[in-house]
TORKOL-4160 file (C-alpha; in steps of 0.2 Angstrom, whole numbers, padded with zeros to 4 digits, m for minus):
86
<pt num="1" X="0896" Y="0116" Z="0730"/>
<pt num="2" X="0901" Y="0132" Z="0719"/>
<pt num="3" X="0884" Y="0132" Z="0710"/>
<pt num="4" X="0875" Y="0131" Z="0727"/>
<pt num="5" X="0880" Y="0147" Z="0731"/>
<pt num="6" X="0872" Y="0154" Z="0717"/>
<pt num="7" X="0856" Y="0145" Z="0718"/>
<pt num="8" X="0856" Y="0151" Z="0737"/>
<pt num="9" X="0860" Y="0169" Z="0734"/>
<pt num="10" X="0846" Y="0170" Z="0721"/>
<pt num="11" X="0833" Y="0161" Z="0733"/>
<pt num="12" X="0838" Y="0173" Z="0746"/>
<pt num="13" X="0834" Y="0188" Z="0733"/>
<pt num="14" X="0817" Y="0180" Z="0726"/>
<pt num="15" X="0811" Y="0177" Z="0745"/>
<pt num="16" X="0815" Y="0193" Z="0749"/>
<pt num="17" X="0807" Y="0202" Z="0734"/>
<pt num="18" X="0792" Y="0212" Z="0731"/>
<pt num="19" X="0791" Y="0208" Z="0713"/>
<pt num="20" X="0788" Y="0189" Z="0709"/>
<pt num="21" X="0787" Y="0191" Z="0691"/>
<pt num="22" X="0806" Y="0198" Z="0688"/>
<pt num="23" X="0822" Y="0200" Z="0698"/>
<pt num="24" X="0837" Y="0214" Z="0695"/>
<pt num="25" X="0851" Y="0205" Z="0688"/>
<pt num="26" X="0863" Y="0217" Z="0695"/>
<pt num="27" X="0858" Y="0218" Z="0711"/>
<pt num="28" X="0860" Y="0199" Z="0711"/>
<pt num="29" X="0877" Y="0199" Z="0703"/>
<pt num="30" X="0883" Y="0212" Z="0717"/>
<pt num="31" X="0876" Y="0200" Z="0732"/>
<pt num="32" X="0883" Y="0185" Z="0723"/>
<pt num="33" X="0901" Y="0192" Z="0722"/>
<pt num="34" X="0899" Y="0198" Z="0739"/>
<pt num="35" X="0894" Y="0180" Z="0744"/>
<pt num="36" X="0909" Y="0171" Z="0736"/>
<pt num="37" X="0922" Y="0183" Z="0740"/>
<pt num="38" X="0917" Y="0181" Z="0759"/>
<pt num="39" X="0918" Y="0161" Z="0754"/>
<pt num="40" X="0936" Y="0164" Z="0747"/>
<pt num="41" X="0942" Y="0169" Z="0764"/>
<pt num="42" X="0956" Y="0181" Z="0753"/>
<pt num="43" X="0957" Y="0199" Z="0757"/>
<pt num="44" X="0970" Y="0204" Z="0742"/>
<pt num="45" X="0957" Y="0201" Z="0729"/>
<pt num="46" X="0948" Y="0219" Z="0724"/>
<pt num="47" X="0933" Y="0219" Z="0713"/>
<pt num="48" X="0925" Y="0233" Z="0704"/>
<pt num="49" X="0909" Y="0232" Z="0696"/>
<pt num="50" X="0900" Y="0242" Z="0683"/>
<pt num="51" X="0882" Y="0236" Z="0682"/>
<pt num="52" X="0865" Y="0243" Z="0675"/>
<pt num="53" X="0849" Y="0236" Z="0681"/>
<pt num="54" X="0843" Y="0224" Z="0672"/>
<pt num="55" X="0827" Y="0216" Z="0674"/>
<pt num="56" X="0825" Y="0196" Z="0670"/>
<pt num="57" X="0810" Y="0185" Z="0673"/>
<pt num="58" X="0809" Y="0176" Z="0687"/>
<pt num="59" X="0808" Y="0158" Z="0680"/>
<pt num="60" X="0826" Y="0162" Z="0671"/>
<pt num="61" X="0835" Y="0166" Z="0690"/>
<pt num="62" X="0840" Y="0149" Z="0693"/>
<pt num="63" X="0850" Y="0145" Z="0675"/>
<pt num="64" X="0856" Y="0163" Z="0673"/>
<pt num="65" X="0863" Y="0160" Z="0693"/>
<pt num="66" X="0873" Y="0146" Z="0687"/>
<pt num="67" X="0880" Y="0154" Z="0674"/>
<pt num="68" X="0884" Y="0169" Z="0683"/>
<pt num="69" X="0891" Y="0160" Z="0698"/>
<pt num="70" X="0902" Y="0150" Z="0687"/>
<pt num="71" X="0909" Y="0165" Z="0678"/>
<pt num="72" X="0913" Y="0173" Z="0694"/>
<pt num="73" X="0921" Y="0157" Z="0702"/>
<pt num="74" X="0932" Y="0154" Z="0686"/>
<pt num="75" X="0938" Y="0171" Z="0687"/>
<pt num="76" X="0941" Y="0171" Z="0706"/>
<pt num="77" X="0951" Y="0154" Z="0705"/>
<pt num="78" X="0960" Y="0157" Z="0688"/>
<pt num="79" X="0963" Y="0176" Z="0686"/>
<pt num="80" X="0970" Y="0179" Z="0704"/>
<pt num="81" X="0980" Y="0163" Z="0709"/>
<pt num="82" X="0986" Y="0163" Z="0727"/>
<pt num="83" X="1003" Y="0158" Z="0723"/>
<pt num="84" X="1011" Y="0167" Z="0709"/>
<pt num="85" X="1030" Y="0160" Z="0704"/>
<pt num="86" X="1042" Y="0174" Z="0702"/>
């Protein structure tokens, strides 16, 4: 299900874009992080992004989405455990 979120986000961004040749990776990452954070249902995790605009070819959107999605999901899953033993 995690990979589906990344593909759905990139599909939404591409369908709303005027540029069919390229998409902005920074905007995509912001949207994806927002989607994934909303899906976690957690309000105890803060996310700070420092991204510069990067235009990538649309043909590379899906593979990039899968990699970025996996990285973000792993960070959410392993870097911020819900229950921390004291």
